[in-house]
N, C-alpha and C positions, 0 to 999 in steps of 0.2 A: 819702158822709160824708167830711169832711176829717180828715186824720191829722196830728197835731203830734208831732214827735220831739223829746224832751228829752234831751240828752246832758249828763251831769254829769262834771266833771273836777277833779282836785286833783293838782298837780305831775305831770302826765301827758304831758310833752313827748315821751316815748318812744313812746307808744301812741295819742295823741289823733288824729293824722293818719289812721291806719288806721281808727279808729272812725268819724270823720266821713265818710270815703270809702265805708265800708260802707253808710251810710245813703243816700248820694247815688247808689250803684250799684244800688239796688233795682229789680227788674223792674217793680214797681208803685210809682212814686215817691210819697214822702210830700209833704204840702202845705206843711209848715213845719218848719224845723230851728232849734233854739235850743241853744246850748252855754252852760251855767252853770258858770263857773269859781269854785270854792269856795275862793278865797284862795290861789291858786298863787303860788309865788315863783320858778318856773322859766320856760321859754319857752312854756308852754301857750297863753297868750293870743296871743302873736305868731304861733304856728302856726295857731290857729283863725281869726284875722283874715284869713289868706290865702284863706279860702273865702268871704269876704263877697260877692264878685261872683257866687257860685253860690247866693246867697240864705240863707247861714248867718248867723244873728245870734249875737253874742257878748255875754254878760252876766257881769259880775264882781261878786262879793260877798265880804265878809270871811268867813273860815273859820267855818262853822257846822255842818258835817257833811253827809253825803249826803242825809239826810231833808229838811233845810231847803233844800238845793240843788234837789232834785226839786220841792219845793213852789213854789219860786221859778219854776221852769220851767213848772209847771202854770198859775200865775197870769199868766205872761207870754205864754201861747199861747191859741188860740181854737178849735182843732179839736174836733169832736165825739168823736173817738177820740184817745187819747194813748198813745204808746209811749216807753219809756225806754231809755237805753243808758249804761252806765258806760264811761268812756273806756278802761278796760282791756280791754273786750270788743269783739267784732265781730259785726255782723249778717250772717247768710248771705243771699245775694242774693234769695231768694224769701220771706224772713220776712214782710214787709209784705203781699205778695200773698196768701199762704196764710192768714194770720191775718185779713186783711180778708174774704176769702171765707168763712171760718168764721163770723165775726160776722154777715155778711149772710145766711147760710143759717140762722143760729140767733139770731133777734132777742131771744130770752129770755136769752141768754148775755151776761153783763156783762164778762167777762174771758176771754181765751184765752192760754194759755202753750204751751210746747213742751219739747223736750229740748235738751241742749247738748253740743257738743264740748268736753270738758274738756282743756285743753292746758297741760301743765307746760312752760313756756318754757325753764326751766333744763335739764331733762332731755330735752326734745323728745318727751315721751310724750303721746299723745292717746287719749281714750276717750270713748264716748258716755255721758252722764249724764242720767238722768230716770226718772220713775216714772209709770205710768198707773193711777190708782185704778179699781176695778171699776165704780163708779157714784157718783152725787152723795152718797149717804149715807156711803159709804166715804171720799170726799174730805173731807166735813165732820168725820169722825172723825180721819183721818190728819193733816190740817193742824194739829191740836192738838199732835201729837207731833213732827212735823218738817215743814220747809218743802217740801211736795210741789210747789207752784206754781213755785218757783225764784226766781232773783234778778230784779230789775226789768228787766234787759236782755231777758228772755225773753217779756215780756207785751205785749199790746195790750188796752186796756180803754176802756170808755165813760166819758166825762167826767161824764155825769149820775150814774152810779153812784158814781164816786169822790167827787164833791162831796156825795153823799147820806150816805156813811159817814164822810167826813172824810179829810183828807190824811194824809201820813206824820207820825208822831209824832217830831218833831225831837229830843225828849229821850232817845230810845232810840239808843244809840251803834251797836249791832249788832243786826240783826234787825228794824229798823223796817219793812222791806218785808214780812217774815213776819207781823208784828203787823197790818199793813194787810190782807193777804190773808185773815187770820182774820176780821176784821170784815166784809170784802166777801162771803166765802163764807157767812157767817151770814145774809145777806139775799138774795144773788143766786146765779144759776147760773154756774158756772165750768167751762171745759173745757180739756183739754190735747191738743195735737197730738202724736202719738207719733213724732216725728222731730225732728232737731236744727234749731234756728232761729238759734242763735248759736254763736260760739266764745268760751268762757270762758278767759281767759288768766291762769294762775296764775304769779306771779313774786314774787321775794323782796322787792321794793320795796313790795308791797301791804301796807298797815298792818294789815289784818285777819289776815294771816298772820304778822306779827311780834308780835302781841299775842293769841295764840291762846286762852290761858286766860281772859282778860278777855272775849273774844268768846263763849266757851262759857257763861260766867256770865250774859251778857246773853241768850243763846239760851234758857237754862234759865228765866230770869225771864219771858221772853215766853211760853214754853210753859206754865209753871206757872200764871201768871195767867190764861191763856185756859182751861186745863182746869178751874180752880176756879170759873169762871163758866159752864161748859158744862152741858148737860142730855143725858141723865138723870144725876141725882146719883150713882146707884149705880155708874156707869161711871168716875167720876173716879179712884178709887184705882188701877184697872187702867191707865188712861192715864198717871197720874203715875209709876207704876213703870216703864212702857215708856219714857217720856221720860227719866227719871232714868238708866235703864240705858244708853240711847243716848248721853246726854251723858257718862256716866262712862267708857264705852268709848272715846270720842274723847279724853277726858282721859288715859286710859292710853296711847293711841297717841302723843299729843303728848309725854307724859312720857318715853316710850321714845325718840322721835326727838330730843328735846332733852337726852337723857341726864341726866334728873333722878335723884334718889336712888332706889335700887332699891325701897325699901319703899313709896314713893309710887306707883311703877309697879304694884306688886303689889296695893296696896290698891284702886286704881282698877279694875284688871283683874278682880280677884276680885269686887268689888262689882257691876260691870257684868254678869258672867256669872251670878252667883247671883241677882241681882234679876230678870232676865228672859232665860233661856237659849233661849227658843223663837223669838226673833227674831235672825237673824244669829248663831245659836249657834256655828257652826263658826268664824266670824271672831273672835268674842269668846273662844272657847277658845284659838285660836292666839295671840291677844294675851296671854292669861293665861300660856301656856307661854313665850312670848317674854319676858315680864316676869320670870318665875321663873328661867328658865335664863340670862337675859342676852342682849342682842341679838346680841353677837358669836358666842356659842355657837349660838343659834337659827339665825342665817344660815349658819353652818358646817354644821349639820345639814341645812338645806334644800339646800345645794349637794351634800352627799353623797347625799341621797335622789334628787335629780334625776339625778346622774351614774350612780347605781345603776340607776335606771329606764331610762335610755337605753343602758345597757351591753348 
């Protein structure tokens, strides 16, 4: 089966070279590489065009958002399998090989994802991020609450299945990938490899990290709409509470980091903890204490406790 790699970029001159090279360095080469430039005003196009001799095609479109850019890439390629890559991210060298082997071994699986190395470029901090559901039933339930599959850079999927459920919803600003995975999992089997397949680069120029609260509202909308259509009906209230608690906890964390008014930090933190303390309860409680005491006091207490424990 032929693999088409669709790389999407927007003002990515700092990162796009590494992204393209990570696709070209795969132990099992892909068959087609297309970079869709979603209206960049920097040197993104100039940098990508340098790879033309190595078979990389460059397409430019007016800025329409990541969902529309990926859809453009899907329509401009022909491989039976499709892989995506955001220009901010990097494929690990065995990604295509391991995911291709997985799909060949499991012809009933429509999409395979994996874990990610989460890299905070500013702080130089890395950690492995990912979750492995117990079974397909658990995955169908968990995908309604949070994006277990991960971002598009992490997946390899069958074109036939994608065309069957429909492409990315370009009207969704954030979470259009999550919304697509929900539709796909409703009809097809999906699996996750329990090891990193990409490096996810977190940086301050990423628009999703500069408009965090808008992103959370979009995530909540995706989750809520999916839950309200799910079966069985009696499970919907439980899933809605879980999802709302998770979103509220992230609101609290962002409010603290951005030094919003204290009452807002506390309201978000209290709501998240009271609504569903059984999931990530310790983390939610620490955020609650942090919001009440104030971040400066909380960090001071943490330093004191650490020094006391190591004394």
